[in-house]
C-alpha positions in Angstrom: 9.3 31.7 -18.6 8.6 30.0 -15.4 11.0 27.5 -14.1 9.0 24.9 -12.0 10.3 23.5 -8.8 9.0 23.1 -5.2 9.3 26.7 -4.3 8.2 28.6 -7.5 4.8 29.8 -8.2 3.7 30.2 -11.8 0.8 32.0 -13.6 -2.1 29.9 -14.7 -1.1 30.3 -18.3 2.5 29.2 -17.6 1.2 26.0 -15.9 -1.3 25.2 -18.7 1.5 25.5 -21.2 3.6 23.0 -19.2 0.8 20.6 -18.9 -0.7 20.7 -22.4 0.9 17.5 -23.8 0.5 15.4 -20.6 -2.4 13.0 -19.7 -5.4 14.4 -17.9 -5.4 14.2 -14.0 -7.9 11.7 -12.8 -10.7 13.5 -11.0 -10.9 11.1 -8.3 -7.2 11.4 -7.5 -6.5 15.1 -7.7 -9.7 17.2 -7.9 -7.9 19.8 -5.7 -5.0 20.2 -8.0 -6.0 22.6 -10.7 -3.8 25.2 -12.3 -5.5 27.9 -10.2 -4.8 26.3 -6.8 -1.9 23.8 -6.7 1.6 24.8 -5.4 3.8 21.7 -5.4 4.9 21.3 -9.0 8.2 19.6 -9.7 9.7 19.3 -13.2 12.7 17.3 -13.9 15.1 17.1 -16.8 14.2 14.4 -19.2 16.2 13.0 -22.1 13.1 13.0 -24.4 9.4 13.9 -23.9 7.8 15.7 -20.9 7.4 14.8 -17.3 5.9 16.8 -14.5 5.1 15.8 -10.9 2.6 17.2 -8.3 3.5 16.8 -4.6 0.6 15.1 -2.9 2.4 14.7 0.4 5.4 16.4 1.8 6.2 14.9 5.2 9.3 14.9 7.3 9.6 11.1 6.7 8.3 10.7 3.1 7.1 12.3 0.0 4.5 11.3 -2.4 4.3 12.5 -6.0 1.7 12.1 -8.8 3.9 12.1 -11.9 2.6 12.4 -15.5 4.6 11.6 -18.6 3.9 12.3 -22.3 4.1 9.4 -24.6 7.6 8.3 -25.6 9.4 10.0 -22.6 12.8 8.9 -21.7 14.3 9.9 -18.3 17.9 10.7 -17.6 19.9 8.1 -15.4 19.5 9.0 -11.8 19.3 7.6 -8.3 17.4 8.8 -5.2 20.4 9.0 -2.7 21.9 6.7 -0.3 19.0 6.9 2.2 15.9 6.9 0.2 14.1 4.1 -1.6 11.0 4.6 -3.9 7.8 2.7 -4.3 6.2 3.2 -7.8 2.6 2.4 -8.6 1.5 2.8 -12.3 -1.9 4.4 -12.5 -2.3 4.7 -16.2 -0.3 3.6 -19.4 2.9 1.7 -19.0 6.5 2.4 -18.0 9.7 0.4 -18.1 12.4 0.9 -15.5 16.0 0.0 -16.4 18.4 -0.5 -13.7 22.2 -0.2 -13.7 22.8 -3.9 -13.8 20.7 -4.2 -17.0 17.5 -5.5 -15.3 14.4 -4.1 -16.8 11.1 -4.0 -15.0 7.9 -3.2 -17.0 4.9 -1.7 -15.2 1.4 -1.7 -16.5 -1.7 -0.1 -14.9 -2.0 -1.2 -11.2 1.5 -2.7 -11.2 4.1 -1.6 -8.6 7.8 -1.9 -7.9 10.5 -0.9 -5.4 13.5 1.0 -6.5 16.2 0.4 -3.7 18.5 3.1 -2.2 21.4 4.3 -4.4 20.4 2.2 -7.5 20.9 4.1 -10.7 18.0 3.8 -13.1 16.2 5.3 -15.9 12.7 4.9 -17.3 11.0 4.7 -20.8 7.3 5.4 -21.4 5.7 3.7 -24.5 3.5 5.1 -27.2 0.7 6.3 -24.7 0.9 8.8 -21.9 1.6 7.4 -18.4 0.9 8.3 -14.8 2.5 7.0 -11.7 2.5 7.5 -7.9 6.0 7.6 -6.4 6.5 7.3 -2.7 10.0 8.1 -1.4 10.8 6.8 2.0 12.5 8.5 3.8 12.1 11.9 2.2 15.2 12.8 0.0 17.4 15.5 1.4 17.9 18.3 -1.1 
């Protein structure tokens, strides 16, 4: 089985298997990102459900990901390091971010939020698939 990350190339069948329960990619957003041609796939551990992200921009100073979630996905608690903050824009569906202090922030389509540096957070997707854009500034150091 293919373990997806920024540096791993997978077969078309392996990629299709990973994507089968996730929402369709909007044609106007990622017409270039088909299983036959894209490279930058990132898959993170989730508590429940499925999540996969496509690298749209990998620059020295920032990263942009298009992330797709299956319905009822729950993320693990995480942060984006002590140097990076993240801007999230909801493209489709809805997602609720829960921050370490108990604050909840719900995003519907076209809503956006900022996740500050070092802030632990999780996210829960509702009963429909969800898609977001995530802009990380500056780029996280791995």
